[in-house]
C-alpha positions in Angstrom: 19.5 -48.8 -75.8 20.0 -52.1 -77.7 18.6 -50.6 -80.9 20.7 -51.2 -84.0 18.5 -51.3 -87.0 16.7 -48.0 -86.9 17.1 -44.4 -85.7 16.3 -43.7 -82.0 13.2 -41.7 -81.4 13.2 -38.9 -78.9 11.0 -36.1 -77.6 11.2 -33.0 -75.4 8.7 -32.4 -72.7 6.2 -29.7 -73.8 5.3 -27.2 -72.6 8.9 -26.5 -71.8 8.0 -24.7 -68.5 5.0 -24.6 -66.2 4.2 -28.3 -65.7 3.9 -29.7 -62.2 6.0 -32.7 -61.4 3.3 -35.3 -61.8 2.2 -33.8 -65.1 5.8 -33.7 -66.4 6.2 -37.4 -65.5 2.8 -38.2 -67.2 3.8 -36.6 -70.4 7.1 -38.5 -70.4 5.3 -41.8 -69.8 2.8 -41.2 -72.6 5.7 -40.6 -75.0 7.6 -43.7 -73.9 4.5 -45.8 -74.0 3.7 -44.6 -77.5 7.1 -45.6 -78.8 9.7 -43.0 -77.9 13.1 -44.4 -76.8 14.2 -41.1 -75.3 12.5 -38.3 -73.3 14.5 -35.2 -72.4 13.9 -32.1 -70.3 13.7 -28.8 -72.2 16.9 -26.8 -72.3 15.1 -24.1 -70.3 14.0 -26.3 -67.5 16.0 -26.3 -64.3 14.2 -26.5 -61.0 10.9 -24.7 -60.1 9.0 -24.5 -56.9 6.2 -26.6 -58.4 8.6 -28.9 -60.2 11.6 -29.4 -58.0 14.6 -31.1 -59.6 15.0 -34.1 -57.3 11.3 -35.0 -57.2 11.0 -34.5 -60.9 13.8 -36.9 -61.6 12.5 -39.5 -59.1 9.0 -39.5 -60.5 9.9 -39.4 -64.1 12.4 -42.3 -63.7 9.6 -44.3 -62.1 7.5 -43.7 -65.3 10.5 -44.8 -67.4 10.8 -48.0 -65.5 7.0 -48.6 -65.9 7.2 -48.0 -69.6 10.2 -50.4 -69.9 8.2 -53.1 -68.2 5.1 -52.6 -70.4 6.9 -52.3 -73.7 9.9 -54.5 -73.3 12.1 -51.7 -74.7 14.8 -49.6 -73.0 13.7 -46.1 -72.2 16.0 -43.2 -71.5 15.4 -40.0 -69.5 17.8 -37.2 -70.3 17.8 -34.9 -67.2 18.8 -31.3 -67.6 21.5 -30.7 -64.9 22.6 -27.3 -66.3 23.5 -25.0 -63.4 26.5 -23.4 -61.7 29.3 -26.0 -61.8 29.1 -27.2 -58.2 25.3 -27.4 -58.5 25.5 -29.2 -61.8 27.8 -31.9 -60.2 25.3 -32.1 -57.3 22.4 -32.7 -59.7 24.3 -35.3 -61.6 25.0 -37.1 -58.4 21.2 -37.0 -57.6 20.5 -38.5 -61.1 22.9 -41.3 -60.6 21.8 -42.0 -57.0 18.2 -42.3 -58.3 19.2 -44.8 -60.9 19.4 -42.5 -63.9 21.8 -43.2 -66.7 21.7 -40.0 -68.7 22.1 -36.2 -68.1 21.8 -33.3 -70.4 23.9 -30.1 -70.4 23.4 -26.8 -72.3 27.0 -26.8 -73.3 27.3 -23.2 -74.6 25.7 -21.6 -71.6 27.4 -24.0 -69.1 30.8 -23.5 -70.6 33.3 -26.1 -71.9 35.4 -26.0 -68.8 32.4 -26.9 -66.6 31.4 -29.6 -69.2 34.9 -31.2 -68.9 34.5 -31.1 -65.1 31.3 -33.1 -65.4 32.9 -35.5 -67.9 35.9 -36.2 -65.7 33.8 -36.6 -62.5 33.3 -40.2 -61.3 29.9 -40.7 -62.8 28.6 -43.6 -65.0 26.4 -41.2 -66.9 26.0 -40.5 -70.6 26.0 -36.8 -71.5 23.6 -35.3 -74.0 24.9 -32.0 -75.3 22.4 -29.3 -76.2 23.7 -26.4 -78.2 21.3 -23.7 -77.1 22.6 -20.2 -77.8 25.1 -21.4 -80.4 23.6 -19.3 -83.1 24.7 -16.1 -81.4 28.2 -16.8 -82.9 27.7 -19.6 -85.5 25.0 -18.2 -87.8 26.7 -15.0 -89.2 29.3 -16.2 -91.8 31.3 -13.0 -91.3 32.3 -13.4 -87.7 32.2 -15.8 -84.8 33.0 -19.5 -85.1 31.3 -22.3 -86.9 29.2 -25.1 -85.4 31.9 -27.5 -86.7 34.3 -26.1 -84.1 31.7 -26.6 -81.3 31.2 -30.2 -82.5 34.9 -30.8 -82.4 35.1 -29.4 -78.8 32.2 -31.5 -77.7 33.7 -34.7 -79.1 37.1 -33.9 -77.6 35.6 -33.4 -74.2 33.6 -36.7 -74.5 29.9 -36.0 -74.8 27.8 -38.9 -76.0 25.1 -37.2 -78.1 25.0 -33.8 -79.7 22.4 -31.6 -81.6 23.6 -31.1 -85.1 20.6 -29.4 -86.8 17.8 -30.7 -88.9 18.2 -29.5 -92.6 14.4 -29.3 -92.5 12.4 -28.0 -89.6 13.0 -24.6 -88.0 16.8 -24.5 -87.5 19.4 -22.9 -89.6 21.9 -25.2 -91.4 22.2 -26.5 -95.0 22.2 -30.2 -95.9 25.9 -30.0 -96.6 26.8 -28.4 -93.3 24.6 -30.7 -91.2 25.9 -33.8 -93.0 29.5 -32.8 -92.6 29.0 -32.2 -88.8 27.4 -35.6 -88.5 30.4 -37.2 -90.2 32.8 -35.2 -88.1 31.4 -36.5 -84.8 30.5 -40.1 -85.8 33.4 -41.3 -88.0 37.0 -42.1 -87.0 38.4 -40.6 -90.2 36.9 -37.7 -92.2 38.0 -36.2 -95.5 39.0 -32.6 -96.0 36.3 -30.4 -97.5 35.9 -26.6 -97.9 34.4 -26.5 -94.4 36.8 -28.7 -92.5 40.3 -30.2 -92.4 41.0 -33.9 -92.7 40.9 -35.6 -89.3 41.8 -39.0 -87.8 40.1 -39.2 -84.4 42.0 -42.5 -83.6 40.8 -43.7 -80.2 38.6 -40.7 -79.4 35.1 -42.0 -79.1 32.4 -41.0 -81.6 29.3 -39.0 -80.7 25.8 -39.8 -81.8 24.1 -37.1 -83.8 20.7 -35.7 -82.8 18.4 -34.0 -85.3 15.9 -31.8 -83.5 14.0 -28.6 -84.0 10.7 -28.1 -85.6 10.4 -31.7 -86.7 7.3 -33.9 -87.2 6.6 -37.4 -88.5 6.4 -36.1 -92.1 10.1 -35.2 -92.0 11.3 -38.7 -91.2 11.9 -40.1 -94.7 14.0 -37.1 -95.7 16.1 -37.2 -92.5 16.8 -40.9 -92.9 17.6 -40.6 -96.5 20.2 -37.9 -96.0 21.4 -38.5 -92.4 21.1 -42.3 -92.2 20.0 -44.6 -89.4 22.7 -43.9 -86.8 20.8 -40.9 -85.6 18.4 -39.7 -82.9 15.3 -38.1 -84.4 13.8 -35.8 -81.8 10.4 -34.1 -82.0 8.7 -31.8 -79.6 5.5 -30.2 -80.8 5.6 -32.7 -83.7 4.7 -35.4 -81.1 2.8 -33.5 -78.4 0.8 -31.5 -80.9 -0.9 -34.6 -82.3 -4.7 -34.2 -82.3 -5.0 -37.3 -80.1 -2.3 -36.4 -77.6 1.3 -37.3 -76.8 1.0 -41.1 -76.9 -0.6 -41.0 -80.3 2.0 -38.5 -81.5 4.8 -40.9 -80.4 3.0 -43.8 -82.1 2.8 -41.7 -85.3 6.5 -40.9 -85.2 7.5 -44.6 -84.7 5.1 -45.5 -87.6 6.9 -43.0 -89.8 10.2 -44.6 -89.0 8.8 -48.1 -89.7 7.5 -46.9 -93.1 10.9 -45.3 -94.0 12.7 -48.5 -93.0 10.5 -50.5 -95.3 10.8 -47.9 -98.1 7.0 -47.3 -98.0 5.6 -43.8 -98.5 4.1 -42.2 -95.5 0.9 -41.6 -97.4 0.5 -45.3 -98.1 1.5 -46.4 -94.6 -0.9 -44.0 -93.1 -3.9 -45.7 -94.7 -3.6 -48.5 -92.2 -2.1 -46.5 -89.3 -4.5 -44.0 -87.8 -2.0 -42.2 -85.7 0.3 -41.4 -88.6 -2.6 -40.3 -90.7 -3.6 -37.9 -88.0 -0.1 -36.5 -87.8 0.2 -36.0 -91.5 -3.2 -34.3 -91.6 -2.1 -31.9 -88.8 1.4 -31.1 -89.8 1.9 -31.5 -93.5 0.8 -29.0 -96.1 -2.1 -30.0 -98.3 
């Protein structure tokens, strides 16, 4: 993506289901044009009669290319290829054939064996790992397994990005837990804590952390303060729910990142940035 000095900004197409192909592509374009680096399918979106997989990929990638030409920035489309294993491989091939560089997999529902099959296939595709359904066995402290274990498995298999939680927003997970998961997947060496053992990952590649779930521009300074800049900040309704639409929502989110990078309060930055002001008025408590 050639972005080194700030978090990447991503969004999820909303509504998650029900859009026709041309409308799906239009929402993606608006987000990219407004400043998003990444647009991804929702974890529930597969292939529908009015939004068939191959056509959706082709038309949305066309919009990504258009946004790149207009903005001069790299734009990524994370295509949900989650399906029965053979169908997943078929869909990944379609993405690559159409010029895509990224796929997304619901790793819990897909299964780690199938995920490894995709990773070891001969594709030049980055894999975004969505953790949908993990809470069925990670949330209750008295049974199941922790999100830390899922993160370890994802890194061992070789995904490129992984949802880790938000601390704020709507998802479960304390600051301590989310921060330690981020360290676990991004660093080569991690120290032992009460939640994990010491680990030296040696030549196993790091995974970029994704913070997503109930976020809006008002959360950006907190996220960057506690999770740093090597992060993908991903907003769904926090972008598309902007009073002036998806493009303005993406602009507001980028403005929030710009403010945090300059250590300027959002309230102050919003005085000269209409889109951010609209987002704060909509999403933050008065």
